[in-house]
PyMOL Python script that loads the backbone (N, CA, C, O; Angstrom):
from pymol import cmd

cmd.read_pdbstr("""\
ATOM      1  N   MET A   1      -3.275   5.348  43.616  1.00  0.00           N
ATOM      2  CA  MET A   1      -2.263   5.061  42.629  1.00  0.00           C
ATOM      3  C   MET A   1      -2.616   5.811  41.351  1.00  0.00           C
ATOM      4  O   MET A   1      -3.718   5.653  40.823  1.00  0.00           O
ATOM      5  N   GLY A   2      -1.694   6.625  40.850  1.00  0.00           N
ATOM      6  CA  GLY A   2      -1.951   7.436  39.664  1.00  0.00           C
ATOM      7  C   GLY A   2      -1.713   6.678  38.373  1.00  0.00           C
ATOM      8  O   GLY A   2      -1.076   5.625  38.337  1.00  0.00           O
ATOM      9  N   ARG A   3      -2.251   7.259  37.322  1.00  0.00           N
ATOM     10  CA  ARG A   3      -2.034   6.659  36.006  1.00  0.00           C
ATOM     11  C   ARG A   3      -0.818   7.284  35.350  1.00  0.00           C
ATOM     12  O   ARG A   3      -0.451   8.418  35.657  1.00  0.00           O
ATOM     13  N   ASP A   4      -0.211   6.559  34.469  1.00  0.00           N
ATOM     14  CA  ASP A   4       0.967   7.077  33.776  1.00  0.00           C
ATOM     15  C   ASP A   4       0.579   8.230  32.867  1.00  0.00           C
ATOM     16  O   ASP A   4      -0.572   8.349  32.448  1.00  0.00           O
ATOM     17  N   ARG A   5       1.544   9.064  32.573  1.00  0.00           N
ATOM     18  CA  ARG A   5       1.316  10.205  31.695  1.00  0.00           C
ATOM     19  C   ARG A   5       0.923   9.748  30.288  1.00  0.00           C
ATOM     20  O   ARG A   5       0.192  10.444  29.584  1.00  0.00           O
ATOM     21  N   MET A   6       1.411   8.586  29.892  1.00  0.00           N
ATOM     22  CA  MET A   6       1.134   8.062  28.562  1.00  0.00           C
ATOM     23  C   MET A   6      -0.370   7.905  28.336  1.00  0.00           C
ATOM     24  O   MET A   6      -0.857   8.112  27.224  1.00  0.00           O
ATOM     25  N   TYR A   7      -1.098   7.543  29.379  1.00  0.00           N
ATOM     26  CA  TYR A   7      -2.526   7.314  29.237  1.00  0.00           C
ATOM     27  C   TYR A   7      -3.335   8.606  29.313  1.00  0.00           C
ATOM     28  O   TYR A   7      -4.476   8.646  28.854  1.00  0.00           O
ATOM     29  N   ASP A   8      -2.769   9.641  29.876  1.00  0.00           N
ATOM     30  CA  ASP A   8      -3.496  10.904  30.025  1.00  0.00           C
ATOM     31  C   ASP A   8      -3.316  11.848  28.847  1.00  0.00           C
ATOM     32  O   ASP A   8      -4.145  12.733  28.636  1.00  0.00           O
ATOM     33  N   LYS A   9      -2.252  11.676  28.081  1.00  0.00           N
ATOM     34  CA  LYS A   9      -1.999  12.586  26.965  1.00  0.00           C
ATOM     35  C   LYS A   9      -2.984  12.322  25.834  1.00  0.00           C
ATOM     36  O   LYS A   9      -3.355  11.178  25.572  1.00  0.00           O
ATOM     37  N   LYS A  10      -3.393  13.369  25.183  1.00  0.00           N
ATOM     38  CA  LYS A  10      -4.297  13.227  24.046  1.00  0.00           C
ATOM     39  C   LYS A  10      -3.486  13.390  22.758  1.00  0.00           C
ATOM     40  O   LYS A  10      -2.428  14.020  22.779  1.00  0.00           O
ATOM     41  N   PRO A  11      -3.951  12.845  21.659  1.00  0.00           N
ATOM     42  CA  PRO A  11      -3.188  12.942  20.402  1.00  0.00           C
ATOM     43  C   PRO A  11      -3.337  14.321  19.757  1.00  0.00           C
ATOM     44  O   PRO A  11      -3.970  14.460  18.710  1.00  0.00           O
ATOM     45  N   LEU A  12      -2.749  15.335  20.388  1.00  0.00           N
ATOM     46  CA  LEU A  12      -2.872  16.695  19.878  1.00  0.00           C
ATOM     47  C   LEU A  12      -1.847  16.990  18.792  1.00  0.00           C
ATOM     48  O   LEU A  12      -2.164  17.647  17.801  1.00  0.00           O
ATOM     49  N   GLY A  13      -0.629  16.511  18.971  1.00  0.00           N
ATOM     50  CA  GLY A  13       0.419  16.800  18.004  1.00  0.00           C
ATOM     51  C   GLY A  13       0.193  16.118  16.671  1.00  0.00           C
ATOM     52  O   GLY A  13       0.427  16.707  15.616  1.00  0.00           O
ATOM     53  N   ARG A  14      -0.254  14.899  16.717  1.00  0.00           N
ATOM     54  CA  ARG A  14      -0.507  14.146  15.500  1.00  0.00           C
ATOM     55  C   ARG A  14      -1.798  13.362  15.717  1.00  0.00           C
ATOM     56  O   ARG A  14      -1.909  12.612  16.687  1.00  0.00           O
ATOM     57  N   PRO A  15      -2.760  13.524  14.839  1.00  0.00           N
ATOM     58  CA  PRO A  15      -4.036  12.844  15.062  1.00  0.00           C
ATOM     59  C   PRO A  15      -3.910  11.327  14.954  1.00  0.00           C
ATOM     60  O   PRO A  15      -2.995  10.803  14.318  1.00  0.00           O
ATOM     61  N   LYS A  16      -4.844  10.645  15.584  1.00  0.00           N
ATOM     62  CA  LYS A  16      -4.860   9.187  15.530  1.00  0.00           C
ATOM     63  C   LYS A  16      -5.196   8.724  14.120  1.00  0.00           C
ATOM     64  O   LYS A  16      -5.888   9.417  13.374  1.00  0.00           O
ATOM     65  N   LYS A  17      -4.700   7.547  13.767  1.00  0.00           N
ATOM     66  CA  LYS A  17      -5.012   6.986  12.459  1.00  0.00           C
ATOM     67  C   LYS A  17      -6.464   6.523  12.459  1.00  0.00           C
ATOM     68  O   LYS A  17      -6.983   6.051  13.470  1.00  0.00           O
ATOM     69  N   ASP A  18      -7.100   6.666  11.318  1.00  0.00           N
ATOM     70  CA  ASP A  18      -8.456   6.163  11.208  1.00  0.00           C
ATOM     71  C   ASP A  18      -8.569   5.300   9.956  1.00  0.00           C
ATOM     72  O   ASP A  18      -7.687   5.320   9.097  1.00  0.00           O
ATOM     73  N   GLY A  19      -9.635   4.560   9.862  1.00  0.00           N
ATOM     74  CA  GLY A  19      -9.819   3.628   8.764  1.00  0.00           C
ATOM     75  C   GLY A  19      -9.981   4.301   7.419  1.00  0.00           C
ATOM     76  O   GLY A  19      -9.519   3.781   6.403  1.00  0.00           O
ATOM     77  N   THR A  20     -10.641   5.465   7.401  1.00  0.00           N
ATOM     78  CA  THR A  20     -10.877   6.120   6.114  1.00  0.00           C
ATOM     79  C   THR A  20      -9.575   6.616   5.499  1.00  0.00           C
ATOM     80  O   THR A  20      -9.376   6.501   4.290  1.00  0.00           O
ATOM     81  N   GLY A  21      -8.692   7.163   6.320  1.00  0.00           N
ATOM     82  CA  GLY A  21      -7.408   7.624   5.802  1.00  0.00           C
ATOM     83  C   GLY A  21      -6.568   6.478   5.267  1.00  0.00           C
ATOM     84  O   GLY A  21      -5.911   6.599   4.233  1.00  0.00           O
ATOM     85  N   ARG A  22      -6.600   5.364   5.986  1.00  0.00           N
ATOM     86  CA  ARG A  22      -5.843   4.185   5.549  1.00  0.00           C
ATOM     87  C   ARG A  22      -6.387   3.655   4.224  1.00  0.00           C
ATOM     88  O   ARG A  22      -5.622   3.343   3.311  1.00  0.00           O
ATOM     89  N   ARG A  23      -7.714   3.555   4.126  1.00  0.00           N
ATOM     90  CA  ARG A  23      -8.301   3.042   2.886  1.00  0.00           C
ATOM     91  C   ARG A  23      -8.039   3.981   1.716  1.00  0.00           C
ATOM     92  O   ARG A  23      -7.817   3.526   0.594  1.00  0.00           O
ATOM     93  N   ARG A  24      -8.063   5.286   1.967  1.00  0.00           N
ATOM     94  CA  ARG A  24      -7.783   6.263   0.915  1.00  0.00           C
ATOM     95  C   ARG A  24      -6.352   6.117   0.414  1.00  0.00           C
ATOM     96  O   ARG A  24      -6.095   6.158  -0.789  1.00  0.00           O
ATOM     97  N   LYS A  25      -5.423   5.945   1.358  1.00  0.00           N
ATOM     98  CA  LYS A  25      -4.016   5.784   0.992  1.00  0.00           C
ATOM     99  C   LYS A  25      -3.800   4.497   0.198  1.00  0.00           C
ATOM    100  O   LYS A  25      -3.040   4.483  -0.770  1.00  0.00           O
ATOM    101  N   GLN A  26      -4.472   3.410   0.609  1.00  0.00           N
ATOM    102  CA  GLN A  26      -4.335   2.148  -0.100  1.00  0.00           C
ATOM    103  C   GLN A  26      -4.898   2.243  -1.516  1.00  0.00           C
ATOM    104  O   GLN A  26      -4.359   1.647  -2.449  1.00  0.00           O
ATOM    105  N   LYS A  27      -5.991   3.001  -1.670  1.00  0.00           N
ATOM    106  CA  LYS A  27      -6.595   3.165  -2.995  1.00  0.00           C
ATOM    107  C   LYS A  27      -5.660   3.938  -3.920  1.00  0.00           C
ATOM    108  O   LYS A  27      -5.512   3.595  -5.093  1.00  0.00           O
ATOM    109  N   VAL A  28      -5.029   4.986  -3.383  1.00  0.00           N
ATOM    110  CA  VAL A  28      -4.088   5.783  -4.176  1.00  0.00           C
ATOM    111  C   VAL A  28      -2.875   4.940  -4.561  1.00  0.00           C
ATOM    112  O   VAL A  28      -2.400   5.015  -5.694  1.00  0.00           O
ATOM    113  N   GLN A  29      -2.371   4.136  -3.616  1.00  0.00           N
ATOM    114  CA  GLN A  29      -1.212   3.297  -3.907  1.00  0.00           C
ATOM    115  C   GLN A  29      -1.540   2.254  -4.966  1.00  0.00           C
ATOM    116  O   GLN A  29      -0.699   1.943  -5.810  1.00  0.00           O
ATOM    117  N   LEU A  30      -2.755   1.710  -4.931  1.00  0.00           N
ATOM    118  CA  LEU A  30      -3.170   0.736  -5.922  1.00  0.00           C
ATOM    119  C   LEU A  30      -3.252   1.373  -7.307  1.00  0.00           C
ATOM    120  O   LEU A  30      -2.869   0.752  -8.298  1.00  0.00           O
ATOM    121  N   LYS A  31      -3.752   2.614  -7.381  1.00  0.00           N
ATOM    122  CA  LYS A  31      -3.811   3.329  -8.665  1.00  0.00           C
ATOM    123  C   LYS A  31      -2.416   3.619  -9.200  1.00  0.00           C
ATOM    124  O   LYS A  31      -2.185   3.557 -10.407  1.00  0.00           O
ATOM    125  N   ARG A  32      -1.487   3.934  -8.304  1.00  0.00           N
ATOM    126  CA  ARG A  32      -0.102   4.162  -8.732  1.00  0.00           C
ATOM    127  C   ARG A  32       0.496   2.897  -9.316  1.00  0.00           C
ATOM    128  O   ARG A  32       1.188   2.944 -10.333  1.00  0.00           O
ATOM    129  N   LEU A  33       0.229   1.763  -8.675  1.00  0.00           N
ATOM    130  CA  LEU A  33       0.757   0.493  -9.148  1.00  0.00           C
ATOM    131  C   LEU A  33       0.183   0.150 -10.521  1.00  0.00           C
ATOM    132  O   LEU A  33       0.911  -0.321 -11.394  1.00  0.00           O
ATOM    133  N   ILE A  34      -1.098   0.380 -10.716  1.00  0.00           N
ATOM    134  CA  ILE A  34      -1.731   0.123 -12.009  1.00  0.00           C
ATOM    135  C   ILE A  34      -1.165   1.076 -13.061  1.00  0.00           C
ATOM    136  O   ILE A  34      -0.950   0.684 -14.208  1.00  0.00           O
ATOM    137  N   GLY A  35      -0.926   2.316 -12.671  1.00  0.00           N
ATOM    138  CA  GLY A  35      -0.347   3.295 -13.586  1.00  0.00           C
ATOM    139  C   GLY A  35       1.063   2.942 -14.025  1.00  0.00           C
ATOM    140  O   GLY A  35       1.498   3.329 -15.109  1.00  0.00           O
ATOM    141  N   LEU A  36       1.780   2.204 -13.180  1.00  0.00           N
ATOM    142  CA  LEU A  36       3.136   1.788 -13.527  1.00  0.00           C
ATOM    143  C   LEU A  36       3.163   0.577 -14.451  1.00  0.00           C
ATOM    144  O   LEU A  36       4.224   0.196 -14.946  1.00  0.00           O
ATOM    145  N   GLY A  37       1.989  -0.036 -14.688  1.00  0.00           N
ATOM    146  CA  GLY A  37       1.944  -1.124 -15.654  1.00  0.00           C
ATOM    147  C   GLY A  37       1.441  -2.453 -15.143  1.00  0.00           C
ATOM    148  O   GLY A  37       1.335  -3.402 -15.920  1.00  0.00           O
ATOM    149  N   MET A  38       1.127  -2.557 -13.862  1.00  0.00           N
ATOM    150  CA  MET A  38       0.598  -3.819 -13.331  1.00  0.00           C
ATOM    151  C   MET A  38      -0.845  -3.982 -13.808  1.00  0.00           C
ATOM    152  O   MET A  38      -1.628  -3.039 -13.695  1.00  0.00           O
ATOM    153  N   PRO A  39      -1.222  -5.152 -14.339  1.00  0.00           N
ATOM    154  CA  PRO A  39      -2.610  -5.365 -14.753  1.00  0.00           C
ATOM    155  C   PRO A  39      -3.568  -5.179 -13.576  1.00  0.00           C
ATOM    156  O   PRO A  39      -3.282  -5.600 -12.455  1.00  0.00           O
ATOM    157  N   GLU A  40      -4.704  -4.546 -13.848  1.00  0.00           N
ATOM    158  CA  GLU A  40      -5.634  -4.193 -12.774  1.00  0.00           C
ATOM    159  C   GLU A  40      -6.192  -5.427 -12.064  1.00  0.00           C
ATOM    160  O   GLU A  40      -6.363  -5.411 -10.845  1.00  0.00           O
ATOM    161  N   GLY A  41      -6.474  -6.481 -12.803  1.00  0.00           N
ATOM    162  CA  GLY A  41      -7.014  -7.686 -12.195  1.00  0.00           C
ATOM    163  C   GLY A  41      -6.065  -8.327 -11.201  1.00  0.00           C
ATOM    164  O   GLY A  41      -6.496  -8.862 -10.179  1.00  0.00           O
ATOM    165  N   ILE A  42      -4.782  -8.275 -11.495  1.00  0.00           N
ATOM    166  CA  ILE A  42      -3.781  -8.860 -10.604  1.00  0.00           C
ATOM    167  C   ILE A  42      -3.483  -7.921  -9.444  1.00  0.00           C
ATOM    168  O   ILE A  42      -3.320  -8.364  -8.308  1.00  0.00           O
ATOM    169  N   ALA A  43      -3.411  -6.627  -9.729  1.00  0.00           N
ATOM    170  CA  ALA A  43      -3.101  -5.656  -8.679  1.00  0.00           C
ATOM    171  C   ALA A  43      -4.196  -5.626  -7.620  1.00  0.00           C
ATOM    172  O   ALA A  43      -3.906  -5.438  -6.438  1.00  0.00           O
ATOM    173  N   SER A  44      -5.447  -5.809  -8.025  1.00  0.00           N
ATOM    174  CA  SER A  44      -6.541  -5.750  -7.056  1.00  0.00           C
ATOM    175  C   SER A  44      -6.538  -6.956  -6.119  1.00  0.00           C
ATOM    176  O   SER A  44      -7.143  -6.901  -5.049  1.00  0.00           O
ATOM    177  N   LYS A  45      -5.873  -8.040  -6.502  1.00  0.00           N
ATOM    178  CA  LYS A  45      -5.810  -9.232  -5.651  1.00  0.00           C
ATOM    179  C   LYS A  45      -4.667  -9.171  -4.641  1.00  0.00           C
ATOM    180  O   LYS A  45      -4.636  -9.968  -3.703  1.00  0.00           O
ATOM    181  N   LEU A  46      -3.731  -8.244  -4.814  1.00  0.00           N
ATOM    182  CA  LEU A  46      -2.591  -8.144  -3.902  1.00  0.00           C
ATOM    183  C   LEU A  46      -3.012  -7.501  -2.598  1.00  0.00           C
ATOM    184  O   LEU A  46      -3.887  -6.635  -2.579  1.00  0.00           O
ATOM    185  N   ASN A  47      -2.390  -7.923  -1.504  1.00  0.00           N
ATOM    186  CA  ASN A  47      -2.709  -7.270  -0.238  1.00  0.00           C
ATOM    187  C   ASN A  47      -1.919  -5.963  -0.128  1.00  0.00           C
ATOM    188  O   ASN A  47      -0.916  -5.796  -0.822  1.00  0.00           O
ATOM    189  N   PRO A  48      -2.350  -5.038   0.729  1.00  0.00           N
ATOM    190  CA  PRO A  48      -1.725  -3.711   0.804  1.00  0.00           C
ATOM    191  C   PRO A  48      -0.233  -3.729   1.121  1.00  0.00           C
ATOM    192  O   PRO A  48       0.504  -2.867   0.644  1.00  0.00           O
ATOM    193  N   LYS A  49       0.223  -4.691   1.913  1.00  0.00           N
ATOM    194  CA  LYS A  49       1.653  -4.751   2.248  1.00  0.00           C
ATOM    195  C   LYS A  49       2.485  -5.041   0.999  1.00  0.00           C
ATOM    196  O   LYS A  49       3.538  -4.435   0.802  1.00  0.00           O
ATOM    197  N   ILE A  50       2.023  -5.954   0.164  1.00  0.00           N
ATOM    198  CA  ILE A  50       2.757  -6.271  -1.066  1.00  0.00           C
ATOM    199  C   ILE A  50       2.745  -5.073  -2.007  1.00  0.00           C
ATOM    200  O   ILE A  50       3.750  -4.786  -2.658  1.00  0.00           O
ATOM    201  N   VAL A  51       1.616  -4.370  -2.086  1.00  0.00           N
ATOM    202  CA  VAL A  51       1.537  -3.173  -2.938  1.00  0.00           C
ATOM    203  C   VAL A  51       2.562  -2.147  -2.490  1.00  0.00           C
ATOM    204  O   VAL A  51       3.268  -1.574  -3.320  1.00  0.00           O
ATOM    205  N   ARG A  52       2.653  -1.906  -1.174  1.00  0.00           N
ATOM    206  CA  ARG A  52       3.642  -0.951  -0.652  1.00  0.00           C
ATOM    207  C   ARG A  52       5.060  -1.402  -0.958  1.00  0.00           C
ATOM    208  O   ARG A  52       5.904  -0.591  -1.340  1.00  0.00           O
ATOM    209  N   ASP A  53       5.328  -2.700  -0.790  1.00  0.00           N
ATOM    210  CA  ASP A  53       6.675  -3.221  -1.038  1.00  0.00           C
ATOM    211  C   ASP A  53       7.065  -3.063  -2.508  1.00  0.00           C
ATOM    212  O   ASP A  53       8.216  -2.746  -2.809  1.00  0.00           O
ATOM    213  N   ILE A  54       6.126  -3.279  -3.419  1.00  0.00           N
ATOM    214  CA  ILE A  54       6.426  -3.111  -4.846  1.00  0.00           C
ATOM    215  C   ILE A  54       6.673  -1.648  -5.164  1.00  0.00           C
ATOM    216  O   ILE A  54       7.571  -1.329  -5.943  1.00  0.00           O
ATOM    217  N   LEU A  55       5.892  -0.754  -4.573  1.00  0.00           N
ATOM    218  CA  LEU A  55       6.035   0.677  -4.869  1.00  0.00           C
ATOM    219  C   LEU A  55       7.307   1.284  -4.270  1.00  0.00           C
ATOM    220  O   LEU A  55       7.686   2.396  -4.638  1.00  0.00           O
ATOM    221  N   LYS A  56       7.961   0.582  -3.364  1.00  0.00           N
ATOM    222  CA  LYS A  56       9.219   1.100  -2.813  1.00  0.00           C
ATOM    223  C   LYS A  56      10.293   1.185  -3.889  1.00  0.00           C
ATOM    224  O   LYS A  56      11.162   2.056  -3.846  1.00  0.00           O
ATOM    225  N   TYR A  57      10.225   0.263  -4.863  1.00  0.00           N
ATOM    226  CA  TYR A  57      11.235   0.208  -5.917  1.00  0.00           C
ATOM    227  C   TYR A  57      10.551   0.235  -7.283  1.00  0.00           C
ATOM    228  O   TYR A  57      10.400  -0.814  -7.908  1.00  0.00           O
ATOM    229  N   PRO A  58      10.134   1.407  -7.759  1.00  0.00           N
ATOM    230  CA  PRO A  58       9.403   1.472  -9.024  1.00  0.00           C
ATOM    231  C   PRO A  58      10.234   1.015 -10.225  1.00  0.00           C
ATOM    232  O   PRO A  58       9.665   0.612 -11.239  1.00  0.00           O
ATOM    233  N   ALA A  59      11.545   1.068 -10.135  1.00  0.00           N
ATOM    234  CA  ALA A  59      12.372   0.631 -11.257  1.00  0.00           C
ATOM    235  C   ALA A  59      12.296  -0.881 -11.440  1.00  0.00           C
ATOM    236  O   ALA A  59      12.597  -1.386 -12.522  1.00  0.00           O
ATOM    237  N   ARG A  60      11.901  -1.605 -10.404  1.00  0.00           N
ATOM    238  CA  ARG A  60      11.814  -3.061 -10.470  1.00  0.00           C
ATOM    239  C   ARG A  60      10.392  -3.541 -10.777  1.00  0.00           C
ATOM    240  O   ARG A  60      10.068  -4.705 -10.541  1.00  0.00           O
ATOM    241  N   ILE A  61       9.546  -2.654 -11.300  1.00  0.00           N
ATOM    242  CA  ILE A  61       8.147  -3.012 -11.521  1.00  0.00           C
ATOM    243  C   ILE A  61       8.013  -4.139 -12.538  1.00  0.00           C
ATOM    244  O   ILE A  61       7.120  -4.976 -12.408  1.00  0.00           O
ATOM    245  N   ASP A  62       8.879  -4.179 -13.546  1.00  0.00           N
ATOM    246  CA  ASP A  62       8.799  -5.246 -14.547  1.00  0.00           C
ATOM    247  C   ASP A  62       9.025  -6.618 -13.919  1.00  0.00           C
ATOM    248  O   ASP A  62       8.346  -7.584 -14.267  1.00  0.00           O
ATOM    249  N   THR A  63       9.971  -6.703 -13.003  1.00  0.00           N
ATOM    250  CA  THR A  63      10.235  -7.961 -12.315  1.00  0.00           C
ATOM    251  C   THR A  63       9.028  -8.369 -11.466  1.00  0.00           C
ATOM    252  O   THR A  63       8.653  -9.541 -11.437  1.00  0.00           O
ATOM    253  N   ALA A  64       8.431  -7.406 -10.784  1.00  0.00           N
ATOM    254  CA  ALA A  64       7.267  -7.701  -9.942  1.00  0.00           C
ATOM    255  C   ALA A  64       6.095  -8.165 -10.792  1.00  0.00           C
ATOM    256  O   ALA A  64       5.352  -9.060 -10.388  1.00  0.00           O
ATOM    257  N   ILE A  65       5.921  -7.568 -11.960  1.00  0.00           N
ATOM    258  CA  ILE A  65       4.828  -7.968 -12.847  1.00  0.00           C
ATOM    259  C   ILE A  65       5.030  -9.407 -13.294  1.00  0.00           C
ATOM    260  O   ILE A  65       4.082 -10.192 -13.318  1.00  0.00           O
ATOM    261  N   LYS A  66       6.261  -9.754 -13.649  1.00  0.00           N
ATOM    262  CA  LYS A  66       6.534 -11.133 -14.069  1.00  0.00           C
ATOM    263  C   LYS A  66       6.286 -12.121 -12.938  1.00  0.00           C
ATOM    264  O   LYS A  66       5.768 -13.214 -13.165  1.00  0.00           O
ATOM    265  N   VAL A  67       6.653 -11.742 -11.731  1.00  0.00           N
ATOM    266  CA  VAL A  67       6.469 -12.632 -10.587  1.00  0.00           C
ATOM    267  C   VAL A  67       4.984 -12.870 -10.312  1.00  0.00           C
ATOM    268  O   VAL A  67       4.567 -14.007 -10.089  1.00  0.00           O
ATOM    269  N   PHE A  68       4.188 -11.804 -10.328  1.00  0.00           N
ATOM    270  CA  PHE A  68       2.791 -11.930  -9.932  1.00  0.00           C
ATOM    271  C   PHE A  68       1.868 -12.335 -11.080  1.00  0.00           C
ATOM    272  O   PHE A  68       0.723 -12.717 -10.837  1.00  0.00           O
ATOM    273  N   THR A  69       2.342 -12.260 -12.324  1.00  0.00           N
ATOM    274  CA  THR A  69       1.521 -12.711 -13.441  1.00  0.00           C
ATOM    275  C   THR A  69       1.920 -14.097 -13.897  1.00  0.00           C
ATOM    276  O   THR A  69       1.353 -14.612 -14.861  1.00  0.00           O
ATOM    277  N   GLY A  70       2.867 -14.704 -13.241  1.00  0.00           N
ATOM    278  CA  GLY A  70       3.303 -16.038 -13.610  1.00  0.00           C
ATOM    279  C   GLY A  70       4.225 -16.039 -14.812  1.00  0.00           C
ATOM    280  O   GLY A  70       4.266 -17.027 -15.546  1.00  0.00           O
ATOM    281  N   GLY A  71       4.973 -14.958 -15.040  1.00  0.00           N
ATOM    282  CA  GLY A  71       5.933 -14.885 -16.137  1.00  0.00           C
ATOM    283  C   GLY A  71       5.340 -14.406 -17.437  1.00  0.00           C
ATOM    284  O   GLY A  71       6.038 -14.346 -18.449  1.00  0.00           O
ATOM    285  N   LYS A  72       4.053 -14.058 -17.434  1.00  0.00           N
ATOM    286  CA  LYS A  72       3.438 -13.571 -18.670  1.00  0.00           C
ATOM    287  C   LYS A  72       3.864 -12.143 -18.936  1.00  0.00           C
ATOM    288  O   LYS A  72       4.280 -11.427 -18.026  1.00  0.00           O
ATOM    289  N   ASP A  73       3.756 -11.729 -20.202  1.00  0.00           N
ATOM    290  CA  ASP A  73       4.102 -10.363 -20.564  1.00  0.00           C
ATOM    291  C   ASP A  73       3.025  -9.419 -20.051  1.00  0.00           C
ATOM    292  O   ASP A  73       1.846  -9.771 -20.027  1.00  0.00           O
ATOM    293  N   LYS A  74       3.432  -8.211 -19.637  1.00  0.00           N
ATOM    294  CA  LYS A  74       2.460  -7.290 -19.056  1.00  0.00           C
ATOM    295  C   LYS A  74       1.505  -6.706 -20.098  1.00  0.00           C
ATOM    296  O   LYS A  74       0.473  -6.152 -19.719  1.00  0.00           O
ATOM    297  N   LYS A  75       1.804  -6.809 -21.375  1.00  0.00           N
ATOM    298  CA  LYS A  75       0.936  -6.256 -22.419  1.00  0.00           C
ATOM    299  C   LYS A  75      -0.306  -7.110 -22.645  1.00  0.00           C
ATOM    300  O   LYS A  75      -1.322  -6.615 -23.131  1.00  0.00           O
ATOM    301  N   LYS A  76      -0.225  -8.397 -22.292  1.00  0.00           N
ATOM    302  CA  LYS A  76      -1.356  -9.301 -22.571  1.00  0.00           C
ATOM    303  C   LYS A  76      -2.446  -9.182 -21.543  1.00  0.00           C
ATOM    304  O   LYS A  76      -3.460  -9.872 -21.636  1.00  0.00           O
TER     305      LYS A  76
END
""", "prot")
cmd.dss("prot")
cmd.show_as("cartoon", "prot")
cmd.util.cbc("prot")
cmd.orient("prot")
């Protein structure tokens, strides 16, 4: 009984994802979020999925800051 072609193909066209690339991307996204005005202490506590979701709509960053800071002003 043969194996399916799916198991024999190697990732030549597009390399497999690795942990270092993912962590590098998450670090860059976190810096972008901080650059947009999110306080660093709060941004570092967010999980990567929330960071990505906030960065999808940069125009709504003020609303996201209010939500995650408990309604405090981002300048404080």
